[in-house]
C-alpha positions in Angstrom: -55.1 4.2 38.3 -58.7 2.9 38.6 -60.4 6.2 37.7 -59.8 9.8 37.0 -60.7 11.6 40.3 -58.4 14.7 40.3 -57.4 16.9 37.4 -54.7 19.6 37.7 -54.7 22.7 35.5 -51.7 25.1 35.4 -53.6 28.4 35.5 -52.4 32.0 35.4 -55.4 33.8 33.8 -53.8 33.7 30.3 -55.9 32.7 27.3 -54.1 29.4 27.0 -54.9 28.5 30.6 -58.5 29.6 30.2 -58.8 27.4 27.1 -57.5 24.4 29.2 -60.0 25.1 31.9 -63.0 25.4 29.6 -62.0 22.1 28.0 -61.7 20.4 31.4 -65.0 21.8 32.5 -66.8 20.2 29.5 -64.8 17.0 29.9 -65.7 16.6 33.5 -69.3 17.7 33.2 -71.8 18.7 35.8 -72.5 15.4 37.5 -69.1 13.5 37.6 -67.3 13.4 40.9 -64.0 14.7 39.5 -62.1 17.4 41.4 -60.4 20.2 39.4 -57.4 21.9 41.0 -56.1 25.1 39.5 -52.4 25.7 40.2 -51.1 29.2 40.2 -47.3 29.4 40.4 -46.3 32.9 41.4 -43.3 34.7 40.0 -43.8 33.2 36.5 -46.4 35.4 35.1 -46.4 39.1 33.9 -49.9 39.5 35.2 -50.5 40.9 38.6 -52.2 38.5 40.9 -55.4 40.2 42.2 -57.2 38.4 45.0 -60.6 39.1 43.4 -59.6 37.1 40.3 -60.0 33.8 42.0 -63.4 34.6 43.5 -64.7 35.9 40.1 -63.7 32.6 38.5 -65.3 30.5 41.2 -68.5 32.5 40.9 -68.5 32.2 37.1 -68.3 28.4 37.2 -70.4 27.7 40.3 -73.0 25.2 39.4 -71.1 24.0 36.3 -69.3 21.3 38.3 -70.3 18.9 41.1 -67.2 19.8 43.1 -66.1 23.4 43.7 -62.9 24.5 41.9 -59.9 24.3 44.2 -56.8 26.6 44.2 -53.2 26.0 45.0 -50.9 29.1 45.0 -47.2 28.4 45.3 -43.9 30.1 44.6 -41.2 28.5 42.5 -40.0 27.6 39.1 -43.1 26.8 37.0 -42.5 23.4 35.6 -40.8 21.8 38.7 -43.3 23.4 41.1 -46.3 22.1 39.0 -44.8 18.6 39.0 -44.3 18.8 42.7 -47.9 19.8 43.2 -49.0 17.0 40.9 -47.1 14.4 42.9 -48.1 15.7 46.3 -51.8 15.8 45.4 -51.9 12.5 43.6 -53.1 14.0 40.4 -54.6 11.6 37.8 -54.5 13.9 34.8 -52.9 17.3 33.9 -54.7 19.4 31.4 -52.8 22.4 30.1 -52.9 24.9 27.3 -50.1 25.8 24.9 -49.5 28.7 22.5 -48.6 26.7 19.4 -45.9 26.7 16.8 -46.0 30.4 16.1 -44.5 31.1 19.5 -42.1 28.2 19.7 -39.5 30.1 21.6 -41.7 31.4 24.4 -41.6 30.2 28.0 -45.1 28.7 27.8 -43.9 26.4 25.1 -40.8 25.3 27.0 -42.7 24.7 30.2 -45.3 22.6 28.4 -42.7 20.3 26.9 -40.8 20.1 30.2 -44.0 19.1 32.1 -45.0 16.5 29.5 -41.6 14.9 29.5 -41.2 14.7 33.3 -44.7 14.1 34.5 -45.5 10.8 36.2 -49.2 11.1 35.3 -50.9 11.5 31.9 -50.9 15.0 30.4 -53.4 16.4 28.0 -52.3 19.5 26.0 -55.0 21.8 24.5 -54.0 23.8 21.4 -54.4 27.5 21.7 -56.6 27.7 18.5 -58.8 24.7 19.5 -62.3 26.1 19.4 -64.9 23.4 20.1 -65.0 20.6 22.6 -65.7 17.3 21.0 -64.5 13.8 22.0 -66.0 11.2 19.7 -62.9 9.9 17.9 -59.5 9.2 19.4 -56.4 8.2 17.6 -53.8 6.1 19.5 -50.5 6.4 17.7 -48.1 3.5 18.2 -45.0 2.2 16.5 -43.8 -1.4 15.8 -42.1 -1.8 19.2 -43.8 -3.7 22.0 -45.6 -1.5 24.5 -43.6 -1.8 27.6 -46.4 -1.0 30.0 -49.8 -1.9 28.7 -51.5 -0.6 31.9 -51.0 2.9 30.4 -53.9 2.0 28.1 -56.2 1.9 31.1 -56.3 5.8 31.1 -57.3 5.8 27.5 -60.1 3.3 28.2 -61.4 5.5 31.0 -61.6 8.5 28.7 -63.1 6.5 25.9 -65.7 5.0 28.3 -66.6 8.4 29.8 -67.1 10.0 26.4 -68.3 7.0 24.6 -65.5 7.6 22.1 -64.2 5.3 19.3 -60.4 4.6 19.4 -58.6 4.3 16.1 -55.1 2.7 16.4 -52.7 4.2 14.0 -49.2 3.3 12.8 -47.2 5.3 10.3 -45.2 3.1 7.9 -42.1 5.3 7.6 -39.6 2.5 6.9 -39.4 -0.3 4.4 -40.7 -3.7 5.7 -43.9 -5.6 6.4 -46.0 -4.0 9.2 -48.5 -5.7 11.5 -47.1 -9.3 11.6 -44.3 -9.3 14.1 -44.5 -10.9 17.6 -44.2 -7.5 19.2 -47.1 -6.1 17.1 -49.2 -9.1 17.8 -48.7 -8.6 21.5 -49.7 -4.9 21.1 -52.8 -5.9 19.3 -53.8 -8.3 22.0 -53.2 -5.7 24.7 -55.2 -3.1 22.8 -58.1 -5.4 22.3 -58.1 -6.3 26.0 -57.8 -2.8 27.4 -59.9 -0.8 24.9 -62.8 -3.3 24.9 -65.7 -2.4 22.6 -64.3 1.1 22.1 -61.6 -0.2 19.8 -62.8 0.9 16.3 -60.1 0.0 13.8 -56.4 -0.7 13.1 -54.8 1.5 10.5 -51.4 1.6 8.7 -50.5 4.6 6.6 -47.4 4.9 4.5 -45.6 8.2 4.9 -41.9 8.9 5.4 -42.8 11.7 7.7 -44.5 10.5 10.9 -45.8 13.9 11.9 -47.3 14.6 8.4 -48.9 11.1 8.4 -50.5 11.7 11.8 -51.9 15.1 10.9 -53.3 13.9 7.6 -55.1 11.1 9.3 -56.4 13.5 12.0 -57.9 15.9 9.5 -59.4 13.2 7.2 -61.1 11.2 10.0 -62.1 14.1 12.3 -60.0 12.9 15.2 -60.7 14.8 18.4 -57.8 13.6 20.5 -54.4 12.2 19.5 -52.9 9.8 22.1 -49.2 8.8 22.3 -47.3 6.7 24.7 -44.4 8.2 26.5 -40.8 6.9 26.5 -41.6 3.3 25.3 -42.9 4.0 21.8 -39.9 5.5 20.1 -41.1 5.3 16.5 -38.0 5.5 14.2 -38.6 9.0 13.0 -35.9 11.3 11.7 -36.3 13.2 14.9 -36.0 11.8 18.4 -39.0 10.8 20.4 -38.9 14.0 22.4 -38.8 16.1 19.2 -41.7 14.1 17.7 -43.8 14.7 20.9 -42.8 18.4 20.8 -43.7 18.8 17.1 -47.1 17.1 17.7 -47.8 19.4 20.6 -46.8 22.5 18.6 -48.5 21.6 15.3 -51.6 19.5 16.1 -55.0 21.0 15.7 -56.4 18.4 18.0 -55.6 18.0 21.7 -52.7 15.7 22.5 -52.8 13.1 25.3 -49.5 11.7 26.5 -49.9 8.5 28.5 -47.3 8.2 31.3 
């Protein structure tokens, strides 16, 4: 992917989806040639779909974006239908809201995790209680294993470049041993320096038996605006599985989460 040209937002007029849209609008800005597609999957919302709702939303945000908001309305199972829409329309980035840990059992939570785990493009998840858009500091969380596809870092570079954001690379030392000196870690360092260019701010190692706790502590202390993780390849040896760690981050993070696919 050379650039972010099309963003997909699952949208059903709930507060979580409105939060994701507002984040995307600020992220895109008024002058960038990035198209936003809102996907409404019918049959998966308790809200009645009123035809006027779409027109009201378009009118509300007319003039905010260079390109007019686009709509796709389709029937089907929410997660699989959204993934189908994403693939068909060659989406570069999915931005979606979530309800957070207090509603862990609800459908929105399950659908969010399902989409993140199966998407073939990067997914950004905006916490329900996230209040103010800011993108000055990004944390890229990696383990000790070699990054299997360093091209994934290209998406992170595009976001850092667009927002002029600093990228802090973080590893949680949750096991005994010497960190930062293996061949795999040296390859990772070279790839990160190459892909992140001048936006690479620092390399940080933090000792903590709990990876999630270590990440959240660093986020709060350093005013991190976006936590980035790599899908599938970076299975940090946490007590939980990779999928569970991703899920816990999405549920408990106060900052948006970007999962690079």
